[in-house]
N, C-alpha and C positions, 0 to 999 in steps of 0.2 A: 796447338796448346794442350794442356793436360789438366785443366781445372773443371770440376763438375763433370758434365757429360763430355766425353772426349770430342775434340773438333775434327779428328780424323774420322773418316767413315769406317765404322766397325760393323761388319755383317754378323747377324745372329748365327749364321750357319757356317762360319769358318772357325777353325781352332786358333789358339794363340799362335802356334808355330806357322800355320797357313797364312795368317795376317802378316807376320813378319817377312815371310818369303815373298808374298805378293808385293808388299810395299818396297822391299829391297829391289825387286825386279823393276818396279815402276821407276825407281830412282836410278836405274842403270848400273846396279852393283855387279861386280865380278862374281860369277856363280861358282868359281873354283872353291873358295873357302866359305861359301855362304852358310852352309849348315853349321860349321864351327862357330861362326859369328852369331847365328841364331841361338845355338846352345849356350853360348857365353852370356848373352844379354838376358836370356830367360833365367839362367842361374843367378846372375847378379841382381835381378829384380825380384828374386824369390818367387818365381812363377813356375819352377820346375815341375811341381806336382800338378800344375794346371796346363801343361804344355799341349795336351791333346783334348782339352775341354773346349766345347763350343762356347763362343763368347757370351751367348745368351745365358749360360750357367755361371758366369763370373759375377762377383760382387762389384759394387761401385768402385771400391778401392782397387780391386784387381783390374778393372777396365781402365782406371787411371794409369796403373803401371803399364798395361799393354799400350796405351797411348804414348807414354814416355818411350817405351821400347821402339815403337814405330817411328817416333821422331829421330831416334839415334841410329836406327838400322840403315845400312846401305851407304855409310860414309857421309851423312849430311854434314855440311860445314857451318850452317847457321840454324840454330834451334831456339825456338821461343817456348818457354814454359810458364804458364800462368798459374801461380800458387800450386805447384805440383804436390806438395806434402799436406795440403789442406785436408783435415779430417783424419789424418793418420795418427796412430799412437806413437809414443816416444821411440820405441825400438824400430818401427817401420820407417819413421822419419830419418833416423840415424843411418839406417841401411841405405835408404835412397840418397842421402847426402854423400855417403862414401862412394856410391855408384856414380853420381854426378861429378864428384871430384876426380874420379879416375877416368871418366869418359870425356871430360871437357877439353883435354889437351888437343891442340890443333883445330879447335872449333871455336866459334863465337856462340856463347849461350847467353841469351837474354832471359832473365828469370824475374818474375814479380812475386813478392811475398809480403805478408804482414809480420813475419817472424824476424826480428832483428838478429837473433842468433843464427838463423839460416843464412841471412844476407852476409853476416860476418864470416861464417864458415866457408861459404861457397864463392863469395864475390871477390874478384880482383879489384873491381871498382864498384862503388855503390852510389846510386842516385836516390835521394830521398825526395818524394813528391808530396806536395800539399796544395789543395785547391786547384788540381789539374796542372800544376807547373813544377818543374824541378827546382827545389829549394837549395840543395847543395849536392855536390858531386865530388868524389875523391876515393882514395884508397882507404880501407877500413881503419888503419892506425891513424891516418891523418884526420879522419872524421872524429875518432875517439879523442885525439889530442885537442882538437879545436872545440868540439861540442859535448864530448862525453863527460861522465862523472866518474869513470873508472874503467877497469878492464875486467870483463866477466870471464872467470875460469870455470868451465863446465866439465864435470867428470861423470862418466857413466859406469856404474858398478856392474860387474859381471853377474852378480846374483842380487836380485831386488830385495831379498831378505837380509842381506848383510847390513850391519849398522853403519851409519854415515859418520858417527862421532870420531872414529880414529882418523878419517880423512880430514875432517874439519879441524881437529886438534893439531894435526901435522901442519896444515897450512897456517893456522893461527900461531903456531910455534915459530914459524919462519917470518910471517908477516902479521904481527899482532893487530895492526889497524884494518885488517880485512873485515868484510861483512858478508854473512851468509844471506844470499838473496832467495834461494829456494832449496828445499830438500824434499823432493817429491818423487815417488816411485823409485826408479833406478838412477835418477839424475840428482847431482848436487852442484849448485851454482854458487860461486863465491866471488864477490866483487872486490877487486884489488885496486889500490891507488895506482894511477898511471905510472908514477915514478918507480913502481916496484915490478913492472911487467917483465923486466929482464930476468 
């Protein structure tokens, strides 16, 4: 798992790249293209500048990323991630989401999260738990249609200093009954009635 302190054993005296090579070999990975796979996952998790750092010099967030990389390296088919984006800022969360979306093909990824937008973006099927039991289970759009109050459209601006009003005005011009849920940092989230999602 990748929540809090990583559940994979991480040695203080191995670098990021050495950890990935070690775990890939433990998993029986083919060594032919191993360095290419290591390079790609390091780049995708934004750890390129930390590649040769000893893990004892990594921040908590960087150790969490290393733990996620260890989970995926070596062709793992089943991966469990426990709140992997907890404590990350918006841009780091989005980058992680894109990485997970690209890496999940051909694998089963079980992910726990408190963020509904994370579950919506990453989940093919979502189970909502309450009091230790699954309360409902289904595809995101099914759950929205059955239990939701609308469709959340989230956009991320390239520049945090750009104004959000032109975006909001554009959406309101097309769907006047929309409602701005949040306009914080680089993200703008607008709630749309479900019958306008198309």
